[in-house]
C-alpha positions in Angstrom: 103.9 210.2 -114.7 106.5 210.3 -117.8 106.5 213.4 -119.8 104.8 211.3 -123.1 101.9 210.0 -120.9 101.5 213.8 -119.3 101.5 215.2 -122.7 99.0 212.8 -124.1 96.5 213.1 -120.9 96.3 216.5 -122.1 95.1 216.6 -125.7 93.3 214.3 -124.2 91.9 216.2 -121.7 91.3 219.2 -124.1 90.1 217.4 -127.2 93.1 218.7 -128.7 93.4 222.0 -128.3 96.8 221.6 -125.9 98.1 218.7 -127.1 99.0 219.0 -130.9 103.2 219.8 -130.6 105.6 218.3 -128.0 108.9 219.8 -128.5 108.5 220.8 -131.5 107.6 218.8 -133.3 103.5 217.3 -133.8 101.4 215.1 -132.3 98.4 212.6 -133.2 96.3 210.8 -131.2 95.6 207.5 -132.3 92.6 205.4 -131.2 93.0 201.8 -132.1 90.9 198.4 -131.6 92.7 196.4 -128.9 93.1 193.1 -130.3 92.9 191.2 -127.8 90.4 192.8 -125.6 88.3 194.6 -128.2 89.1 198.0 -126.5 89.6 201.5 -127.4 93.9 202.5 -126.4 95.4 205.8 -126.8 98.6 206.5 -128.5 100.2 210.0 -129.0 102.3 209.8 -131.4 104.5 212.0 -133.5 104.2 212.5 -137.7 104.6 213.7 -140.9 102.1 215.1 -143.6 103.1 212.3 -147.0 100.1 214.5 -148.9 97.3 214.0 -147.8 98.2 210.9 -145.9 100.1 211.0 -142.6 103.2 209.0 -141.5 103.8 208.1 -138.4 106.6 205.2 -137.2 107.1 202.2 -134.6 110.1 202.4 -132.8 108.7 202.2 -129.4 111.6 204.5 -128.7 114.3 202.2 -130.2 113.1 198.9 -128.3 113.5 195.5 -129.9 109.8 195.4 -128.6 107.5 196.3 -131.4 104.8 199.2 -130.2 100.5 197.6 -128.8 99.4 200.0 -131.4 101.3 198.1 -134.4 100.3 194.9 -134.0 97.0 196.2 -133.2 96.6 197.7 -136.9 98.2 194.8 -138.2 94.9 192.8 -136.6 93.0 195.6 -138.1 93.4 198.0 -140.4 90.8 201.3 -139.4 91.9 202.8 -137.2 91.0 207.0 -135.7 93.3 209.8 -135.6 92.6 212.9 -133.9 95.0 216.2 -135.3 94.4 218.8 -132.8 90.4 218.7 -132.1 90.3 216.4 -135.6 89.5 213.5 -135.7 89.3 211.2 -139.0 88.7 207.4 -139.5 92.0 205.8 -141.5 92.7 202.8 -143.1 97.1 202.1 -141.7 99.4 200.7 -144.1 102.6 199.8 -142.6 105.8 199.4 -144.8 108.7 198.2 -144.1 112.2 198.4 -145.2 111.9 195.8 -148.3 108.5 197.6 -149.9 109.9 200.2 -152.8 108.6 204.1 -150.5 110.2 202.5 -147.5 113.2 204.6 -148.3 111.7 207.9 -148.6 109.1 207.7 -146.6 111.9 207.2 -143.7 113.0 210.6 -145.0 110.7 212.0 -144.8 109.7 210.6 -141.3 113.2 211.8 -139.5 113.2 215.3 -141.3 110.3 216.1 -138.8 111.9 214.9 -136.3 115.0 216.4 -136.1 116.5 212.7 -136.9 115.2 210.8 -133.6 113.8 207.9 -135.7 117.7 207.3 -136.5 118.7 207.4 -133.9 116.5 204.9 -132.4 117.5 202.4 -135.1 120.3 202.5 -133.9 119.7 200.6 -130.6 117.4 197.7 -132.8 117.6 195.2 -134.4 114.8 195.0 -135.6 113.4 196.8 -138.5 111.5 200.2 -137.7 108.3 199.8 -139.8 106.5 203.3 -140.8 102.7 203.4 -141.0 100.5 204.7 -144.3 97.8 206.5 -142.7 95.3 208.0 -145.3 91.9 209.0 -144.5 89.4 206.2 -145.0 87.2 206.4 -148.1 83.3 206.3 -146.5 81.8 204.8 -149.0 83.6 201.2 -148.3 
């Protein structure tokens, strides 16, 4: 089992008591609904903050294939995140390079992840989206 999977399992099994940080960067658990299976899918992702939102990046390590969780969020933008022991229902908005705010968000996530996303971006032909996760309105 690789480091990222082992880290995610530790995060899940301890319900966030351990695992909020990995190699010096913060990590959240993103729980989406599988677009085909309808089952809950969990992914450990590094994140950054922008005011009251959380930012995650659909880099997939620089692969030309987008991560499955991005497809799930495009099909159903509602999800749940877990930050340490706190669980928050969220709504996702996918930002791509043609969005006016993308460059600012891209700089934030790279600053929070030691410029790893810039390195991934040169490995792929696809644009790498930044996903904005905003706390869901309980009245919606």
